[in-house]
C-alpha positions as a Markdown table, in Angstrom:
| # | Residue | x | y | z |
|---|---|---|---|---|
| 1 | Met | 4.6 | 24.4 | -15.9 |
| 2 | Thr | 4.9 | 22.8 | -12.5 |
| 3 | Pro | 4.5 | 24.8 | -9.4 |
| 4 | Ala | 8.1 | 24.2 | -8.5 |
| 5 | Ala | 9.3 | 25.5 | -11.8 |
| 6 | Gln | 7.1 | 28.6 | -11.5 |
| 7 | Arg | 8.6 | 29.3 | -8.0 |
| 8 | Asp | 12.1 | 29.1 | -9.5 |
| 9 | Ile | 11.1 | 31.6 | -12.2 |
| 10 | Asp | 9.5 | 33.9 | -9.7 |
| 11 | Arg | 12.7 | 33.9 | -7.6 |
| 12 | Val | 14.8 | 34.8 | -10.6 |
| 13 | His | 12.7 | 37.8 | -11.5 |
| 14 | Met | 12.3 | 39.0 | -7.9 |
| 15 | Ala | 16.1 | 38.8 | -7.5 |
| 16 | Arg | 16.3 | 41.1 | -10.5 |
| 17 | Cys | 13.9 | 43.5 | -8.8 |
| 18 | Leu | 16.3 | 43.8 | -5.9 |
| 19 | Glu | 19.2 | 44.2 | -8.3 |
| 20 | Leu | 17.4 | 47.1 | -10.0 |
| 21 | Ala | 16.7 | 48.7 | -6.6 |
| 22 | Ala | 20.1 | 48.4 | -5.1 |
| 23 | Pro | 21.9 | 51.3 | -6.8 |
| 24 | Phe | 19.4 | 53.7 | -5.1 |
| 25 | Arg | 20.0 | 52.5 | -1.6 |
| 26 | Gly | 20.3 | 55.6 | 0.7 |
| 27 | Arg | 18.8 | 57.9 | -2.0 |
| 28 | Thr | 15.1 | 57.3 | -1.7 |
| 29 | Ser | 14.4 | 58.2 | 2.0 |
| 30 | Pro | 11.8 | 58.3 | 3.3 |
| 31 | Asn | 10.7 | 55.9 | 0.6 |
| 32 | Pro | 11.8 | 52.3 | 0.2 |
| 33 | Ile | 14.1 | 51.0 | -2.5 |
| 34 | Val | 12.0 | 49.2 | -5.1 |
| 35 | Gly | 12.6 | 47.5 | -8.4 |
| 36 | Cys | 10.0 | 46.2 | -10.9 |
| 37 | Val | 10.2 | 43.6 | -13.7 |
| 38 | Ile | 7.3 | 43.0 | -16.2 |
| 39 | Val | 7.2 | 39.7 | -18.1 |
| 40 | Asn | 4.9 | 38.9 | -21.0 |
| 41 | Arg | 2.9 | 35.7 | -21.6 |
| 42 | Ala | 5.8 | 34.0 | -23.3 |
| 43 | Gly | 8.1 | 34.6 | -20.3 |
| 44 | Lys | 10.1 | 37.4 | -21.9 |
| 45 | Val | 11.1 | 40.5 | -19.9 |
| 46 | Ile | 9.5 | 43.4 | -21.6 |
| 47 | Ala | 10.1 | 46.3 | -19.2 |
| 48 | Glu | 12.0 | 47.1 | -16.0 |
| 49 | Gly | 12.0 | 50.1 | -13.6 |
| 50 | Ala | 13.3 | 51.3 | -10.3 |
| 51 | His | 12.4 | 54.1 | -7.9 |
| 52 | His | 15.1 | 56.8 | -8.0 |
| 53 | Gly | 14.0 | 59.0 | -5.1 |
| 54 | Pro | 11.2 | 61.1 | -3.6 |
| 55 | Gly | 8.9 | 62.7 | -6.1 |
| 56 | Thr | 10.1 | 60.4 | -9.0 |
| 57 | Asp | 8.2 | 57.6 | -10.6 |
| 58 | His | 7.7 | 54.5 | -8.4 |
| 59 | Ala | 9.2 | 51.4 | -9.9 |
| 60 | Glu | 6.0 | 50.0 | -11.3 |
| 61 | Ile | 5.2 | 53.3 | -13.0 |
| 62 | Ala | 8.7 | 53.6 | -14.4 |
| 63 | Ala | 8.3 | 50.1 | -15.9 |
| 64 | Leu | 4.7 | 50.6 | -17.2 |
| 65 | Arg | 5.6 | 54.0 | -18.7 |
| 66 | Lys | 7.9 | 52.1 | -21.1 |
| 67 | Leu | 4.9 | 50.0 | -22.3 |
| 68 | Lys | 2.6 | 53.1 | -22.6 |
| 69 | Trp | 0.7 | 51.8 | -19.6 |
| 70 | Lys | -0.5 | 48.6 | -21.2 |
| 71 | Ala | 0.7 | 45.1 | -20.3 |
| 72 | Pro | -2.2 | 42.7 | -21.1 |
| 73 | Gly | -1.7 | 39.3 | -19.7 |
| 74 | Ala | 1.7 | 40.1 | -18.3 |
| 75 | Thr | 3.2 | 39.2 | -14.9 |
| 76 | Leu | 4.5 | 42.2 | -12.9 |
| 77 | Tyr | 7.2 | 41.6 | -10.2 |
| 78 | Val | 7.9 | 44.1 | -7.5 |
| 79 | Asn | 9.8 | 43.7 | -4.2 |
| 80 | Leu | 7.3 | 45.8 | -2.2 |
| 81 | Glu | 3.5 | 45.9 | -2.4 |
| 82 | Pro | 2.3 | 48.5 | -4.9 |
| 83 | Cys | 1.1 | 51.5 | -2.9 |
| 84 | Asn | -2.5 | 52.6 | -2.7 |
| 85 | His | -1.6 | 56.0 | -1.3 |
| 86 | His | -1.5 | 59.5 | -2.9 |
| 87 | Gly | 1.6 | 61.3 | -1.7 |
| 88 | Arg | 4.0 | 63.2 | -3.8 |
| 89 | Thr | 3.0 | 60.8 | -6.6 |
| 90 | Pro | -0.4 | 59.1 | -7.4 |
| 91 | Pro | -1.0 | 55.5 | -6.1 |
| 92 | Cys | 0.5 | 52.7 | -8.1 |
| 93 | Ala | -2.0 | 49.9 | -7.6 |
| 94 | Pro | -4.8 | 51.4 | -9.7 |
| 95 | Val | -2.3 | 52.0 | -12.6 |
| 96 | Val | -1.1 | 48.4 | -12.3 |
| 97 | Arg | -4.7 | 47.2 | -12.3 |
| 98 | Asp | -5.7 | 49.2 | -15.3 |
| 99 | Ala | -2.6 | 48.0 | -17.3 |
| 100 | Gly | -4.3 | 44.7 | -17.8 |
| 101 | Val | -1.7 | 42.5 | -16.1 |
| 102 | Ala | -2.8 | 39.0 | -15.2 |
| 103 | Arg | -0.6 | 38.4 | -12.2 |
| 104 | Val | 1.4 | 40.4 | -9.7 |
| 105 | Val | 4.2 | 38.9 | -7.6 |
| 106 | Val | 5.2 | 40.8 | -4.5 |
| 107 | Gly | 8.2 | 40.3 | -2.2 |
| 108 | Val | 6.8 | 41.8 | 1.0 |
| 109 | Glu | 3.7 | 43.8 | 2.0 |
| 110 | Asp | 3.9 | 47.5 | 2.9 |
| 111 | Pro | 3.6 | 47.8 | 6.7 |
| 112 | Ile | 2.3 | 51.4 | 6.6 |
| 113 | Glu | -1.4 | 51.2 | 6.9 |
| 114 | Asp | -2.1 | 54.4 | 4.9 |
| 115 | His | 0.1 | 53.1 | 2.0 |
| 116 | Ser | -1.0 | 49.5 | 1.9 |
| 117 | Gly | -4.1 | 48.1 | 0.3 |
| 118 | Gly | -2.6 | 47.7 | -3.1 |
| 119 | Ile | -2.8 | 43.9 | -3.0 |
| 120 | Leu | -6.5 | 44.2 | -2.1 |
| 121 | Val | -7.1 | 46.6 | -5.0 |
| 122 | Leu | -5.5 | 44.1 | -7.4 |
| 123 | Arg | -7.3 | 41.1 | -6.0 |
| 124 | Lys | -10.7 | 42.9 | -6.2 |
| 125 | Ala | -9.9 | 43.3 | -9.9 |
| 126 | Arg | -9.4 | 39.5 | -10.1 |
| 127 | Ile | -5.7 | 39.8 | -10.7 |
| 128 | Lys | -3.8 | 36.8 | -9.3 |
| 129 | Val | -1.4 | 38.0 | -6.6 |
| 130 | Thr | 1.5 | 36.0 | -5.2 |
| 131 | Val | 3.0 | 37.3 | -1.9 |
| 132 | Gly | 6.3 | 36.4 | -0.2 |
| 133 | Val | 8.7 | 35.5 | -2.9 |
| 134 | Leu | 12.2 | 36.0 | -1.6 |
| 135 | Ala | 10.6 | 37.6 | 1.4 |
| 136 | Glu | 13.7 | 37.5 | 3.6 |
| 137 | Gln | 15.9 | 39.1 | 1.0 |
| 138 | Cys | 13.3 | 41.7 | 0.2 |
| 139 | Ala | 12.9 | 42.6 | 3.9 |
| 140 | Arg | 16.7 | 42.7 | 4.3 |
| 141 | Ala | 17.0 | 45.1 | 1.4 |
| 142 | Asn | 14.5 | 47.5 | 2.9 |
| 143 | Arg | 15.4 | 47.0 | 6.6 |
| 144 | Pro | 15.6 | 50.8 | 7.1 |
| 145 | Phe | 12.2 | 51.5 | 5.6 |
| 146 | Leu | 10.5 | 48.6 | 7.4 |
| 147 | Thr | 12.1 | 49.6 | 10.7 |
| 148 | Trp | 11.1 | 53.2 | 10.2 |
| 149 | Ser | 7.6 | 52.2 | 9.2 |
| 150 | Thr | 7.0 | 49.9 | 12.2 |
| 151 | Ser | 9.1 | 51.5 | 14.9 |
| 152 | His | 9.0 | 55.2 | 13.8 |
| 153 | Arg | 12.8 | 55.5 | 14.0 |
| 154 | Pro | 15.7 | 54.9 | 11.8 |
| 155 | Ala | 17.5 | 51.5 | 11.5 |
| 156 | Phe | 20.8 | 51.7 | 13.4 |
| 157 | Thr | 23.9 | 49.9 | 11.9 |
| 158 | Leu | 26.7 | 49.5 | 14.4 |
| 159 | Lys | 30.1 | 49.5 | 12.6 |
| 160 | Ala | 33.6 | 48.9 | 14.0 |
| 161 | Ala | 37.0 | 48.0 | 12.7 |
| 162 | Ile | 38.6 | 45.6 | 15.2 |
| 163 | Thr | 41.5 | 43.3 | 15.8 |
| 164 | Leu | 41.1 | 39.5 | 16.4 |
| 165 | Asp | 40.8 | 40.2 | 20.1 |
| 166 | Gly | 38.1 | 42.8 | 19.6 |
| 167 | Lys | 40.2 | 46.0 | 20.1 |
| 168 | Ile | 39.6 | 49.3 | 18.3 |
| 169 | Ala | 43.0 | 50.8 | 19.2 |
| 170 | Thr | 46.3 | 50.0 | 20.9 |
| 171 | Val | 46.8 | 50.7 | 24.6 |
| 172 | Ser | 48.3 | 54.1 | 23.6 |
| 173 | Gly | 45.1 | 54.9 | 21.7 |
| 174 | Leu | 46.4 | 54.5 | 18.1 |
| 175 | Ser | 43.8 | 53.2 | 15.7 |
| 176 | Lys | 45.2 | 54.1 | 12.2 |
| 177 | Trp | 45.0 | 51.8 | 10.6 |
| 178 | Ile | 43.6 | 48.6 | 12.0 |
| 179 | Thr | 42.2 | 47.4 | 8.7 |
| 180 | Gly | 43.6 | 47.8 | 5.2 |
| 181 | Pro | 42.5 | 50.0 | 2.2 |
| 182 | Ala | 39.9 | 47.6 | 0.9 |
| 183 | Ala | 38.0 | 47.5 | 4.2 |
| 184 | Arg | 38.2 | 51.2 | 4.6 |
| 185 | Asp | 36.8 | 51.7 | 1.1 |
| 186 | Asp | 33.9 | 49.4 | 2.0 |
| 187 | Val | 33.2 | 51.7 | 4.9 |
| 188 | Met | 32.9 | 54.5 | 2.4 |
| 189 | Arg | 30.2 | 52.4 | 0.6 |
| 190 | Leu | 28.3 | 52.1 | 3.9 |
| 191 | Arg | 28.4 | 55.8 | 4.5 |
| 192 | Asp | 27.2 | 56.4 | 0.9 |
| 193 | Glu | 24.3 | 54.0 | 1.5 |
| 194 | His | 23.1 | 55.4 | 4.9 |
| 195 | Asp | 21.2 | 58.6 | 5.4 |
| 196 | Ala | 23.3 | 59.6 | 8.4 |
| 197 | Val | 26.5 | 58.7 | 10.2 |
| 198 | Leu | 26.7 | 59.0 | 14.0 |
| 199 | Val | 29.8 | 59.3 | 16.4 |
| 200 | Gly | 30.5 | 60.4 | 19.9 |
| 201 | Ile | 32.4 | 63.5 | 20.9 |
| 202 | Gly | 35.4 | 61.3 | 21.8 |
| 203 | Thr | 35.8 | 60.2 | 18.2 |
| 204 | Val | 35.7 | 63.8 | 17.1 |
| 205 | Leu | 38.3 | 65.0 | 19.6 |
| 206 | Ala | 40.6 | 62.0 | 19.0 |
| 207 | Asp | 40.4 | 61.8 | 15.2 |
| 208 | Asp | 38.9 | 65.0 | 13.8 |
| 209 | Pro | 37.1 | 63.0 | 11.1 |
| 210 | Trp | 35.4 | 64.3 | 8.0 |
| 211 | Leu | 32.7 | 61.5 | 8.0 |
| 212 | Thr | 32.2 | 61.8 | 4.3 |
| 213 | Ala | 31.8 | 59.1 | 1.6 |
| 214 | Arg | 35.0 | 59.5 | -0.4 |
| 215 | Arg | 34.1 | 57.6 | -3.5 |
| 216 | Leu | 33.1 | 58.3 | -7.1 |
| 217 | His | 29.5 | 59.6 | -7.3 |
| 218 | Gly | 29.3 | 59.1 | -3.5 |
| 219 | Arg | 26.7 | 60.8 | -1.4 |
| 220 | Asp | 27.9 | 62.3 | 1.9 |
| 221 | Pro | 25.6 | 61.4 | 4.8 |
| 222 | Ile | 24.2 | 63.7 | 7.4 |
| 223 | Arg | 26.8 | 63.9 | 10.3 |
| 224 | Ile | 25.5 | 63.4 | 13.9 |
| 225 | Val | 27.7 | 63.9 | 16.9 |
| 226 | Ile | 26.6 | 63.0 | 20.5 |
| 227 | Asp | 28.3 | 65.9 | 22.3 |
| 228 | Thr | 26.7 | 66.4 | 25.7 |
| 229 | Gln | 28.6 | 69.6 | 26.6 |
| 230 | Leu | 29.2 | 70.9 | 23.0 |
| 231 | Arg | 33.0 | 70.3 | 23.1 |
| 232 | Thr | 33.2 | 70.0 | 19.3 |
| 233 | Pro | 35.9 | 72.5 | 18.2 |
| 234 | Pro | 34.7 | 75.3 | 15.9 |
| 235 | Asp | 37.3 | 74.3 | 13.4 |
| 236 | Ala | 36.4 | 70.6 | 13.3 |
| 237 | His | 36.4 | 69.0 | 9.9 |
| 238 | Leu | 32.9 | 67.7 | 10.1 |
| 239 | Leu | 31.3 | 71.2 | 10.6 |
| 240 | Pro | 29.5 | 72.1 | 7.3 |
| 241 | Arg | 30.4 | 75.8 | 7.1 |
| 242 | Lys | 28.7 | 76.9 | 3.9 |
| 243 | Thr | 29.0 | 74.0 | 1.5 |
| 244 | Gly | 29.5 | 70.8 | 3.6 |
| 245 | Pro | 26.9 | 68.1 | 4.4 |
| 246 | Arg | 24.4 | 68.8 | 7.1 |
| 247 | Thr | 25.8 | 68.3 | 10.7 |
| 248 | Ile | 23.7 | 67.8 | 13.8 |
| 249 | Leu | 25.3 | 68.2 | 17.3 |
| 250 | Val | 23.2 | 66.5 | 20.0 |
| 251 | Cys | 23.8 | 68.0 | 23.4 |
| 252 | Gly | 22.3 | 68.1 | 26.9 |
| 253 | Pro | 20.3 | 71.0 | 28.5 |
| 254 | Gln | 23.4 | 72.3 | 30.3 |
| 255 | Ala | 25.6 | 72.8 | 27.3 |
| 256 | Pro | 26.9 | 76.4 | 27.2 |
| 257 | Ala | 24.9 | 78.7 | 24.9 |
| 258 | Thr | 28.1 | 80.5 | 23.9 |
| 259 | Arg | 29.4 | 77.3 | 22.4 |
| 260 | Glu | 26.1 | 76.6 | 20.7 |
| 261 | Ala | 26.2 | 80.0 | 19.0 |
| 262 | Ala | 29.8 | 79.5 | 17.8 |
| 263 | Leu | 29.0 | 76.1 | 16.3 |
| 264 | Ile | 25.8 | 77.3 | 14.7 |
| 265 | Ala | 27.9 | 80.1 | 13.1 |
| 266 | Lys | 29.9 | 77.3 | 11.5 |
| 267 | Gly | 26.8 | 75.8 | 10.0 |
| 268 | Ala | 25.9 | 73.1 | 12.5 |
| 269 | Glu | 22.4 | 72.4 | 13.9 |
| 270 | Val | 22.2 | 71.9 | 17.7 |
| 271 | Trp | 19.6 | 69.6 | 19.1 |
| 272 | Arg | 19.1 | 69.5 | 22.9 |
| 273 | Phe | 17.8 | 66.5 | 24.8 |
| 274 | Lys | 17.4 | 65.5 | 28.4 |
| 275 | Thr | 20.1 | 63.4 | 30.0 |
| 276 | His | 20.0 | 60.4 | 32.3 |
| 277 | Arg | 21.2 | 60.7 | 35.9 |
| 278 | Asn | 24.6 | 59.6 | 34.8 |
| 279 | Gly | 24.8 | 62.7 | 32.5 |
| 280 | Arg | 24.5 | 60.8 | 29.3 |
| 281 | Ile | 21.9 | 61.8 | 26.6 |
| 282 | Asp | 18.9 | 59.6 | 26.2 |
| 283 | Leu | 19.2 | 58.5 | 22.6 |
| 284 | Arg | 15.6 | 57.2 | 22.3 |
| 285 | Pro | 14.0 | 60.6 | 21.9 |
| 286 | Leu | 16.8 | 61.4 | 19.4 |
| 287 | Ala | 15.9 | 58.2 | 17.4 |
| 288 | Thr | 12.2 | 59.4 | 17.3 |
| 289 | Lys | 13.2 | 62.9 | 16.1 |
| 290 | Leu | 15.4 | 61.4 | 13.4 |
| 291 | Gly | 12.6 | 59.3 | 12.3 |
| 292 | Asp | 10.3 | 62.3 | 12.2 |
| 293 | Ala | 12.8 | 64.0 | 10.0 |
| 294 | Gly | 12.6 | 61.2 | 7.4 |
| 295 | Ile | 16.0 | 59.8 | 8.3 |
| 296 | Leu | 15.7 | 56.0 | 7.8 |
| 297 | Ser | 19.2 | 54.7 | 8.3 |
| 298 | Val | 22.1 | 55.7 | 10.6 |
| 299 | Leu | 25.6 | 54.2 | 10.5 |
| 300 | Val | 27.0 | 54.3 | 14.0 |
| 301 | Glu | 30.8 | 54.5 | 14.0 |
| 302 | Gly | 31.4 | 54.7 | 17.7 |
| 303 | Gly | 32.5 | 55.0 | 20.3 |
| 304 | Gly | 32.2 | 52.1 | 22.5 |
| 305 | Glu | 29.8 | 53.7 | 25.0 |
| 306 | Ile | 27.3 | 54.6 | 22.2 |
| 307 | His | 27.5 | 51.1 | 20.9 |
| 308 | Ala | 26.8 | 49.8 | 24.4 |
| 309 | Tyr | 23.9 | 52.1 | 24.9 |
| 310 | Leu | 22.2 | 51.1 | 21.6 |
| 311 | Leu | 22.7 | 47.5 | 22.3 |
| 312 | Ala | 21.3 | 47.8 | 25.8 |
| 313 | His | 18.2 | 49.7 | 24.5 |
| 314 | Asp | 17.5 | 47.3 | 21.6 |
| 315 | Leu | 18.4 | 49.9 | 19.0 |
| 316 | Ala | 21.1 | 47.9 | 17.2 |
| 317 | Asp | 19.4 | 46.6 | 14.1 |
| 318 | Glu | 22.6 | 45.4 | 12.3 |
| 319 | Leu | 26.3 | 44.9 | 13.2 |
| 320 | Val | 29.0 | 45.3 | 10.6 |
| 321 | Leu | 32.4 | 44.3 | 12.0 |
| 322 | Tyr | 35.7 | 44.6 | 10.0 |
| 323 | Val | 38.1 | 42.1 | 11.6 |
| 324 | Ala | 41.8 | 42.5 | 10.9 |
| 325 | Pro | 44.2 | 39.5 | 11.5 |
| 326 | Lys | 46.0 | 41.3 | 14.3 |
| 327 | Val | 46.2 | 41.0 | 18.0 |
| 328 | Val | 46.8 | 43.9 | 20.4 |
| 329 | Gly | 46.1 | 42.5 | 23.9 |
| 330 | Gly | 46.1 | 44.3 | 27.2 |
| 331 | Pro | 43.5 | 46.8 | 28.4 |
| 332 | Ala | 43.1 | 48.5 | 25.0 |
| 333 | Lys | 39.5 | 49.7 | 24.2 |
| 334 | Ser | 36.9 | 47.3 | 22.9 |
| 335 | Trp | 34.3 | 48.3 | 20.3 |
| 336 | Val | 31.6 | 47.9 | 23.0 |
| 337 | Gly | 32.0 | 49.8 | 26.3 |
| 338 | Gly | 29.6 | 50.0 | 29.2 |
| 339 | Lys | 29.7 | 48.0 | 32.4 |
| 340 | Gly | 29.5 | 44.6 | 30.7 |
| 341 | Leu | 27.2 | 41.7 | 31.4 |
| 342 | Ala | 27.8 | 39.2 | 34.2 |
| 343 | Ser | 25.9 | 36.3 | 32.5 |
| 344 | Leu | 26.1 | 34.8 | 29.1 |
| 345 | Thr | 22.4 | 34.1 | 29.2 |
| 346 | Ser | 21.8 | 37.9 | 29.2 |
| 347 | Ala | 24.2 | 38.5 | 26.3 |
| 348 | His | 22.9 | 40.5 | 23.3 |
| 349 | Lys | 22.1 | 37.7 | 20.8 |
| 350 | Phe | 22.7 | 38.1 | 17.1 |
| 351 | Val | 22.8 | 35.8 | 14.0 |
| 352 | Phe | 25.2 | 36.1 | 11.1 |
| 353 | Asp | 23.6 | 37.6 | 8.1 |
| 354 | Gly | 25.4 | 35.9 | 5.2 |
| 355 | Asp | 28.9 | 34.7 | 4.9 |
| 356 | Pro | 32.0 | 36.6 | 5.9 |
| 357 | Val | 33.4 | 38.8 | 3.0 |
| 358 | Asn | 37.2 | 38.8 | 2.5 |
| 359 | Leu | 38.5 | 42.3 | 1.8 |
| 360 | Ala | 42.1 | 41.8 | 0.9 |
| 361 | Gly | 42.9 | 39.9 | 4.0 |
| 362 | Asp | 40.4 | 41.6 | 6.4 |
| 363 | Leu | 37.0 | 40.0 | 7.0 |
| 364 | Arg | 33.6 | 41.7 | 7.1 |
| 365 | Phe | 31.0 | 40.1 | 9.3 |
| 366 | Thr | 27.4 | 41.2 | 9.3 |
| 367 | Ala | 24.9 | 40.2 | 12.0 |
| 368 | Val | 21.3 | 41.0 | 12.9 |
| 369 | Pro | 19.4 | 40.5 | 16.1 |
| 370 | Ala | 18.4 | 36.9 | 16.7 |
| 371 | Pro | 14.6 | 36.5 | 16.2 |
| 372 | Gly | 12.3 | 36.2 | 19.1 |
| 373 | Pro | 9.4 | 33.9 | 19.5 |
| 374 | Glu | 7.5 | 35.8 | 16.8 |
| 375 | Pro | 9.0 | 36.6 | 13.4 |
| 376 | Lys | 9.9 | 40.2 | 12.9 |
| 377 | Val | 9.4 | 40.3 | 9.2 |
| 378 | Phe | 7.4 | 38.6 | 6.5 |
| 379 | Asp | 8.7 | 35.1 | 5.8 |
| 380 | Gly | 6.1 | 33.6 | 3.5 |
| 381 | Glu | 7.2 | 32.1 | 0.2 |
| 382 | Gly | 4.6 | 32.1 | -2.6 |
| 383 | Asp | 1.3 | 33.1 | -0.9 |
| 384 | Asp | -0.9 | 32.6 | -3.9 |
| 385 | Asp | -4.5 | 33.4 | -4.5 |
| 386 | Asp | -6.7 | 30.4 | -5.1 |
């Protein structure tokens, strides 16, 4: 087989690993989403597996279990380096090594120093290892885990539904509905796939949202509200009471203790942080605390001042914009607030991540920060042993 043909085969099986992992997006934190495919010497797929969540089998173990831990001469594909770390479950790399596989194909390496080393274990056993197949796609699939691993905070996805002229409401403040049902249903998918959803107090007071994932078998995210003075009403829909999803209200040091007690009585958690001179909460310590809590991904649904803050402090890891073919005009609110920038050269720069998606007439655009001089993620393709 030619090297080019082998690379094509590797890409097909790695794409299948990502397909196996995808249904568990948002359900494995603080672990990554991982899929595994095992192929015998004849090129036939003989086992597949995926990681379902913390404490369950890792993808490689789930696949090898189906083969009673033996896969002599086989090739094992996995989108993230097999771990060499004993956490809630034993390390995977020694199990892969002892199964007798001849070759392991890895999408991206594990950036956590205590977890990595699996590739070294395999190579020491003279198992051929190929690293970097579909690396960009593998890194994209695990953007939350890779961000958390390297920056010790969750990945923030900024989401907005806007008109063609970038407005999130009319001049009178009406925002229901800018986009149609298909786009709104896609937002439910995003909520289902993120560990948490974050809004400002303005959104709570204006819309009284539930911030749940209203879809079949959906998982409701943790709700986070930036509420400096704890103005969230005690009867707000997003308060958990006894049975609802976890809700965290983030306030400043001067927020009244009486309001805190009333909101805690409704099931909310209250986290206090220092504020800037302008009275706004510093979201960087919040990001660190969320990361410490094992929250890997946060969907930020506004408002504009929060979006502006995250952009200004390089905390916007992905943009998801739903654009409706409508024009409002005038001084209606934009999805990004703040003072604005005077120069285009200082604009926050992004690159589109894939093609626009048509959602029954509305378009979904996804963008990620433009890369700097040094690549942010692994971008090798087929880094083979000699």
